[in-house]
C-alpha positions as CSV (number, residue, x, y, z in Angstrom):
1,X,0.0,0.0,0.0
2,X,1.4,3.4,-1.0
3,X,1.8,5.8,1.9
4,X,0.3,9.3,1.6
5,X,2.3,11.9,-0.2
6,X,2.9,14.0,2.9
7,X,4.3,10.9,4.7
8,X,6.6,10.2,1.7
9,X,8.0,13.8,2.0
10,X,8.4,13.4,5.8
11,X,10.4,10.1,5.3
12,X,12.6,11.7,2.6
13,X,13.5,14.5,5.1
14,X,14.0,12.0,8.0
15,X,16.3,9.8,5.9
16,X,18.6,12.8,5.3
17,X,18.6,13.6,9.1
18,X,19.1,10.0,10.2
19,X,22.0,9.5,7.8
20,X,23.8,12.6,9.0
21,X,23.6,14.2,5.5
22,X,21.6,17.0,7.1
23,X,23.1,18.0,10.5
24,X,21.5,20.3,13.1
25,X,21.2,23.8,11.7
26,X,21.0,22.6,8.0
27,X,18.3,24.4,6.1
28,X,15.8,22.0,4.6
29,X,13.9,22.6,1.3
30,X,11.2,25.2,1.5
31,X,7.5,24.5,0.8
32,X,8.0,25.8,-2.7
33,X,11.0,23.6,-3.3
34,X,9.2,20.5,-2.1
35,X,6.2,21.3,-4.3
36,X,8.5,21.5,-7.3
37,X,10.6,18.4,-6.4
38,X,7.8,16.1,-5.5
39,X,5.0,17.5,-7.8
40,X,2.8,17.9,-4.8
41,X,0.4,20.6,-3.5
42,X,1.6,23.4,-1.2
43,X,-0.8,22.0,1.4
44,X,0.9,18.6,1.3
45,X,4.4,20.2,1.7
46,X,3.1,22.4,4.5
47,X,1.7,19.4,6.4
48,X,5.0,17.4,6.1
49,X,7.1,20.3,7.5
50,X,4.5,21.2,10.1
51,X,4.3,17.6,11.5
52,X,8.1,17.2,11.5
53,X,8.3,20.5,13.4
54,X,5.7,19.3,15.9
55,X,7.7,16.0,16.3
56,X,10.8,18.0,17.2
57,X,12.9,17.2,14.1
58,X,12.7,20.7,12.5
59,X,12.6,24.3,13.6
60,X,10.8,26.9,11.5
61,X,11.9,30.5,11.6
62,X,9.3,32.8,10.0
63,X,10.8,34.7,7.1
64,X,14.0,32.8,7.2
65,X,13.4,29.1,6.6
66,X,13.1,25.6,8.1
67,X,16.1,24.0,9.7
68,X,17.1,20.7,11.2
69,X,16.7,21.1,15.0
70,X,19.4,20.5,17.5
71,X,18.4,17.5,19.6
72,X,17.7,18.2,23.3
73,X,20.8,18.3,25.4
74,X,21.1,15.5,28.0
75,X,22.2,15.4,31.7
76,X,23.0,12.2,33.6
77,X,20.8,11.0,36.4
78,X,23.4,8.6,37.9
79,X,26.4,10.8,38.0
80,X,27.2,14.2,39.7
81,X,27.9,16.0,36.4
82,X,29.1,19.6,36.1
83,X,26.8,21.3,33.5
84,X,29.7,23.4,32.2
85,X,31.6,20.3,31.3
86,X,28.5,18.7,29.7
87,X,28.0,21.8,27.5
88,X,31.8,22.0,26.6
89,X,31.7,18.4,25.6
90,X,29.1,19.3,23.0
91,X,31.4,22.0,21.7
92,X,29.1,24.7,23.0
93,X,29.7,27.7,25.3
94,X,28.6,27.7,28.9
95,X,27.9,30.9,30.8
96,X,26.0,31.6,34.0
97,X,24.9,34.4,36.3
98,X,23.7,34.6,39.9
99,X,20.2,35.8,40.3
100,X,20.1,35.6,44.1
101,X,22.6,34.8,46.9
102,X,21.6,34.9,50.6
103,X,22.0,33.3,54.0
104,X,18.7,32.1,55.6
105,X,17.3,30.5,58.7
106,X,16.4,27.0,57.7
107,X,12.6,26.5,57.7
108,X,11.4,23.2,59.1
109,X,11.0,21.5,55.8
110,X,14.6,22.3,54.7
111,X,15.9,21.5,58.2
112,X,14.4,18.0,57.8
113,X,16.0,17.6,54.4
114,X,19.3,18.5,55.8
115,X,18.7,16.2,58.8
116,X,19.4,19.1,61.2
117,X,18.4,18.7,64.8
118,X,18.6,22.3,65.8
119,X,17.9,25.7,64.3
120,X,20.6,26.4,61.6
121,X,21.5,28.8,58.9
122,X,21.8,27.7,55.2
123,X,23.4,29.3,52.2
124,X,21.0,29.9,49.3
125,X,21.9,30.4,45.7
126,X,19.8,30.9,42.6
127,X,21.8,30.7,39.3
128,X,20.9,30.6,35.6
129,X,23.1,28.5,33.3
130,X,23.1,29.1,29.6
131,X,24.3,27.2,26.5
132,X,25.3,29.4,23.6
133,X,23.3,32.2,25.3
134,X,20.1,30.2,25.8
135,X,19.0,29.4,29.4
136,X,19.0,25.6,29.9
137,X,19.1,25.2,33.7
138,X,17.9,27.1,36.7
139,X,19.8,26.1,39.8
140,X,18.1,26.7,43.1
141,X,20.6,25.4,45.7
142,X,20.9,25.3,49.5
143,X,24.2,24.5,51.2
144,X,25.1,23.5,54.7
145,X,27.6,26.1,56.0
146,X,29.0,23.7,58.6
147,X,30.1,21.4,55.8
148,X,31.1,24.0,53.1
149,X,31.8,27.2,55.1
150,X,33.4,29.1,52.2
151,X,30.7,28.4,49.6
152,X,29.2,31.9,49.8
153,X,32.6,33.5,49.3
154,X,32.8,32.1,45.8
155,X,31.9,34.3,42.8
156,X,31.4,31.3,40.5
157,X,32.7,33.1,37.5
158,X,35.2,30.4,36.7
159,X,33.7,27.4,38.5
160,X,30.2,26.1,38.9
161,X,28.7,25.4,42.3
162,X,28.7,21.7,41.6
163,X,32.4,21.6,40.6
164,X,33.3,23.7,43.7
165,X,31.4,21.5,46.1
166,X,32.8,18.2,44.6
167,X,36.3,19.6,45.0
168,X,35.8,21.0,48.5
169,X,33.6,18.3,50.0
170,X,34.0,14.8,48.4
171,X,30.5,13.2,47.9
172,X,29.9,9.7,49.2
173,X,26.1,9.4,48.7
174,X,23.7,11.0,46.2
175,X,19.9,11.1,45.9
176,X,18.0,12.1,42.8
177,X,14.3,12.6,42.3
178,X,12.8,13.8,39.0
179,X,9.4,15.3,38.3
180,X,7.6,17.2,35.6
181,X,6.5,20.7,36.7
182,X,4.9,23.8,35.4
183,X,7.3,26.6,36.4
184,X,6.3,29.7,38.3
185,X,6.2,33.1,36.7
186,X,9.6,33.9,38.1
187,X,11.1,30.7,36.9
188,X,9.7,31.2,33.4
189,X,11.2,34.7,33.2
190,X,14.7,33.4,34.3
191,X,14.6,30.6,31.8
192,X,13.1,32.8,29.1
193,X,10.3,30.3,28.2
194,X,6.6,30.6,27.3
195,X,3.6,30.4,29.7
196,X,2.8,26.8,28.8
197,X,6.3,25.4,28.6
198,X,6.7,22.4,31.0
199,X,10.0,21.8,32.8
200,X,11.8,18.8,34.3
201,X,12.9,19.4,37.9
202,X,15.8,17.3,39.2
203,X,15.8,17.4,43.0
204,X,19.3,16.4,44.3
205,X,20.7,15.8,47.8
206,X,24.3,14.9,48.5
207,X,26.0,13.6,51.6
208,X,29.6,13.6,52.8
209,X,30.7,11.6,55.9
210,X,27.1,11.4,57.2
211,X,26.3,15.1,56.7
212,X,23.9,16.5,54.0
213,X,26.0,18.9,52.0
214,X,23.5,20.4,49.6
215,X,19.9,20.3,48.6
216,X,19.4,21.5,45.1
217,X,16.6,21.8,42.5
218,X,17.8,21.9,38.9
219,X,15.0,23.0,36.5
220,X,15.3,22.3,32.8
221,X,13.0,23.5,30.0
222,X,11.6,20.3,28.6
223,X,12.2,21.4,25.0
224,X,15.8,22.1,25.6
225,X,17.1,19.3,27.9
226,X,16.6,15.6,28.6
227,X,17.6,13.6,31.7
228,X,19.0,10.1,31.1
229,X,20.7,7.2,32.7
230,X,22.6,4.1,31.4
231,X,24.0,1.4,33.6
232,X,24.8,-2.3,33.7
233,X,22.4,-4.7,35.3
234,X,22.3,-8.3,36.5
235,X,20.2,-10.7,34.4
236,X,17.3,-10.0,36.8
237,X,17.5,-6.3,36.0
238,X,19.0,-5.1,39.3
239,X,22.0,-2.7,39.3
240,X,25.4,-4.4,39.0
241,X,27.9,-3.7,41.7
């Protein structure tokens, strides 16, 4: 059975993307060019491009053209990865700025997360990380001053908070929880995303020698980042040691 014309056009474009002939950023044929090449209607060409855009393969820029879309960046769930290194490994440029830095009295919910038995202060940092100038992570981090007393003295111009903490306080236990969220107005503004853009929130706690070092929430626009893990298992599917 012959597939519909729009599906044939979609497959033609996908073959070029999958083979690597059209890399991210490559301009794909316009509607007019597809109409001429395939002897199809403009409506058919429009549907093919529109569906590939909705599926995340293409990015359409009004008045400029249609381009192969960069696949979402990925961050590991099993490792304590430094986002600056992840971005550099993709050949891209990392930059960041601090939105808020303060010392607070730990509310009960945070005291519980830090396993604190008495009233304590916490360092609080809100930071935006960008990849090639586009915000990809909002870092909302609390740090135990008893474990990392010099954390708030850092300007984080040349080192990320994660890289600093790993160097200053070796981690021996890590907890990750991931959930899908709709960001607040403030979070949307910091990430420069639309009103209906969902996000992935990675909640992280780390320990060193029995003390909770940091509690962080790392928020990623769902269209720009993906969280992944890969690991070896036993035949029954449990983690290999």
